[in-house]
C-alpha positions as CSV (number, residue, x, y, z in Angstrom):
1,M,97.6,-97.8,-8.7
2,V,94.8,-97.9,-6.3
3,S,93.5,-101.4,-5.5
4,T,89.7,-102.0,-5.6
5,P,88.4,-103.5,-2.3
6,L,87.0,-107.0,-2.8
7,R,83.3,-107.2,-2.8
8,P,82.0,-109.2,0.2
9,R,80.5,-112.6,-0.7
10,P,77.2,-113.7,0.8
11,T,76.9,-116.6,3.2
12,L,73.8,-118.6,4.1
13,R,73.0,-119.4,7.7
14,R,70.0,-120.2,9.8
15,L,68.0,-117.3,11.1
16,T,68.3,-117.3,14.9
17,P,66.6,-115.5,17.9
18,G,69.6,-113.2,18.0
19,D,68.5,-111.8,14.6
20,R,65.2,-110.5,15.9
21,R,66.0,-106.9,16.3
22,S,68.0,-106.5,13.0
23,F,65.3,-108.5,11.1
24,L,62.4,-106.4,12.3
25,Q,64.4,-103.2,11.6
26,A,65.2,-104.5,8.1
27,V,61.5,-105.4,7.5
28,A,60.4,-101.9,8.6
29,R,62.7,-100.1,6.2
30,S,61.9,-102.5,3.4
31,R,58.1,-102.2,3.5
32,A,57.8,-100.3,0.2
33,L,60.1,-102.9,-1.5
34,H,58.1,-105.9,-0.2
35,H,54.5,-104.8,-0.6
36,P,52.3,-106.0,-2.2
37,W,54.5,-109.0,-3.1
38,A,55.5,-110.2,0.4
39,Y,54.5,-109.6,4.0
40,P,57.4,-110.8,6.2
41,P,56.9,-111.1,10.0
42,D,56.9,-107.6,11.5
43,T,56.3,-108.1,15.2
44,P,58.5,-109.9,17.8
45,D,55.8,-112.6,18.3
46,A,55.5,-113.2,14.5
47,F,59.3,-113.4,14.2
48,D,59.6,-115.9,17.1
49,A,56.9,-118.1,15.4
50,Y,58.7,-117.8,12.1
51,I,62.0,-119.2,13.4
52,E,60.6,-122.0,15.6
53,I,62.3,-125.3,14.8
54,D,60.2,-127.1,12.3
55,R,61.4,-130.0,10.2
56,A,59.2,-128.8,7.4
57,R,60.4,-125.2,7.3
58,H,63.9,-123.7,7.4
59,A,64.3,-119.9,7.5
60,L,67.8,-118.9,6.2
61,A,69.5,-115.6,6.4
62,V,71.7,-114.2,3.6
63,V,74.5,-112.2,5.2
64,V,77.8,-110.7,4.1
65,D,81.1,-111.0,6.0
66,H,79.5,-113.6,8.2
67,E,77.9,-110.9,10.3
68,E,75.6,-108.0,9.8
69,P,73.9,-106.7,7.9
70,L,71.1,-109.0,6.9
71,V,70.9,-108.9,3.1
72,G,67.7,-111.0,2.7
73,I,65.9,-114.2,3.5
74,Y,65.5,-117.5,1.8
75,A,62.8,-119.8,3.3
76,L,62.3,-123.5,2.5
77,S,58.8,-124.6,3.5
78,Q,56.7,-127.7,3.2
79,I,59.9,-129.8,3.1
80,H,59.0,-133.4,2.1
81,H,61.4,-136.4,2.0
82,G,60.6,-140.0,1.0
83,S,59.5,-140.4,-2.6
84,F,58.7,-136.7,-3.1
85,R,61.8,-134.8,-1.8
86,N,60.3,-131.4,-2.6
87,A,60.2,-128.0,-0.9
88,Y,58.8,-124.6,-1.7
89,L,61.2,-121.6,-1.8
90,G,60.2,-118.1,-0.7
91,Y,62.6,-115.2,-0.5
92,Y,62.9,-111.4,-0.1
93,A,65.8,-108.9,0.0
94,F,66.2,-106.0,2.4
95,V,66.9,-102.4,1.7
96,P,69.6,-101.2,1.0
97,H,71.0,-104.4,-0.4
98,A,68.3,-105.2,-2.9
99,G,69.4,-105.1,-6.5
100,K,73.1,-105.6,-5.7
101,G,73.3,-109.3,-6.8
102,Y,73.7,-110.8,-3.3
103,M,70.4,-112.8,-3.5
104,R,71.4,-114.1,-7.0
105,E,74.8,-115.2,-5.8
106,A,73.3,-116.8,-2.6
107,M,70.9,-118.9,-4.8
108,T,73.8,-121.2,-5.5
109,L,74.1,-121.7,-1.8
110,V,70.4,-122.5,-1.5
111,F,70.8,-125.1,-4.2
112,R,73.8,-126.7,-2.5
113,Y,72.0,-126.8,0.8
114,A,68.7,-128.1,-0.6
115,F,70.0,-130.6,-3.0
116,G,73.2,-131.5,-1.1
117,E,72.6,-131.4,2.7
118,L,68.8,-132.0,2.6
119,R,69.0,-134.4,-0.4
120,L,65.9,-132.9,-2.0
121,H,65.1,-133.6,-5.6
122,R,62.9,-130.6,-6.5
123,L,62.3,-127.0,-5.5
124,Q,59.2,-125.0,-6.4
125,A,58.7,-121.2,-6.3
126,N,55.6,-119.2,-7.1
127,V,55.8,-115.5,-8.0
128,Q,53.1,-112.9,-8.7
129,P,53.3,-111.9,-12.4
130,G,53.9,-108.2,-11.6
131,N,56.9,-108.9,-9.4
132,E,59.6,-108.3,-12.0
133,R,62.6,-108.5,-9.7
134,S,61.6,-112.0,-8.4
135,L,60.8,-113.3,-11.9
136,E,64.2,-112.0,-13.1
137,L,66.0,-113.7,-10.1
138,L,64.5,-117.1,-10.9
139,R,65.0,-116.9,-14.6
140,A,68.6,-115.8,-14.1
141,T,69.4,-118.7,-11.8
142,G,68.1,-121.6,-14.0
143,W,64.5,-122.0,-12.8
144,R,62.0,-123.2,-15.3
145,E,58.5,-121.7,-15.8
146,E,55.9,-124.5,-15.5
147,G,52.5,-122.8,-15.5
148,Y,50.2,-120.1,-14.3
149,A,47.8,-120.4,-11.4
150,R,44.9,-118.0,-11.1
151,R,44.0,-116.6,-7.6
152,Y,46.6,-119.0,-6.2
153,L,47.5,-117.4,-2.8
154,K,45.8,-114.8,-0.5
155,I,48.4,-112.2,0.1
156,G,47.7,-108.8,1.7
157,G,44.1,-109.6,1.9
158,R,43.7,-110.4,-1.8
159,W,43.7,-113.6,-3.9
160,R,46.6,-113.2,-6.3
161,D,47.7,-115.0,-9.5
162,H,51.1,-116.6,-9.6
163,V,53.6,-117.9,-12.1
164,L,54.8,-121.4,-11.2
165,F,58.5,-122.3,-11.4
166,S,60.6,-125.3,-10.5
167,I,64.2,-126.5,-10.6
168,L,65.5,-130.1,-10.2
169,A,68.7,-131.3,-8.6
170,E,69.9,-132.6,-11.9
171,D,69.3,-129.1,-13.5
172,V,71.9,-127.6,-11.3
173,Y,74.2,-130.4,-10.1
174,A,76.9,-129.9,-12.7
175,S,76.6,-126.1,-12.6
176,V,77.1,-125.4,-8.9
177,P,80.8,-124.3,-8.7
178,G,83.3,-124.8,-5.9
179,R,83.0,-126.2,-2.4
180,R,82.5,-123.0,-0.4
181,P,80.4,-123.8,2.7
182,V,76.9,-122.5,2.8
183,Y,77.2,-121.4,6.4
184,D,79.8,-119.7,8.7
185,R,81.8,-122.4,10.4
186,R,83.0,-119.9,13.0
187,R,79.5,-119.5,14.4
188,P,78.3,-122.7,16.1
189,G,74.6,-123.4,15.7
190,T,74.1,-121.4,12.5
191,R,74.5,-124.2,10.0
192,P,71.2,-124.3,8.2
193,S,70.6,-128.0,8.9
194,D,71.1,-127.5,12.6
195,A,67.4,-126.6,12.6
196,A,66.3,-130.1,11.7
197,Q,68.2,-133.0,10.3
198,P,66.6,-134.9,7.4
199,P,65.8,-138.5,7.8
200,D,68.1,-141.1,6.2
201,G,67.2,-142.6,2.9
């Protein structure tokens, strides 16, 4: 009997300067997948600005086998603490990994990081109504649709409508299984929260 190789599991880690080349290559080969839904950084300068340490934005890489290739990106932005404890989640996969379930599996790690390490209470995500893959990802991972915003964001030079989603810590607290780390302990400095530590309280 021939054994079936185990499918690699995704890990979440901070995007680093060392990812620049592989990231830009992944963006270039994924342009048809991303447009008109997303326009990731596609030049070295844009990438460098994207990963600058910012307490209000964490760019996180989804990887398999703790190394290459880059499967996709989850980005937490407008991170607020205090009485709000909210952030916005953006994301995109890279060819040839899109549609293989890695981003869906990694969403659990995003929850564990955002609601655990960062101690946030709420995440929000906004998706263009024609972006079926992104809508399916949110609906499959427990997000709730909250509304519809006309001409919400200017993307690719056009104002575009968006479907509004959110998820709360209590929505997923009991459903996040296991204690697998959300980063690779063997690679110092890649823990997502190395980018910026949240304040106490």
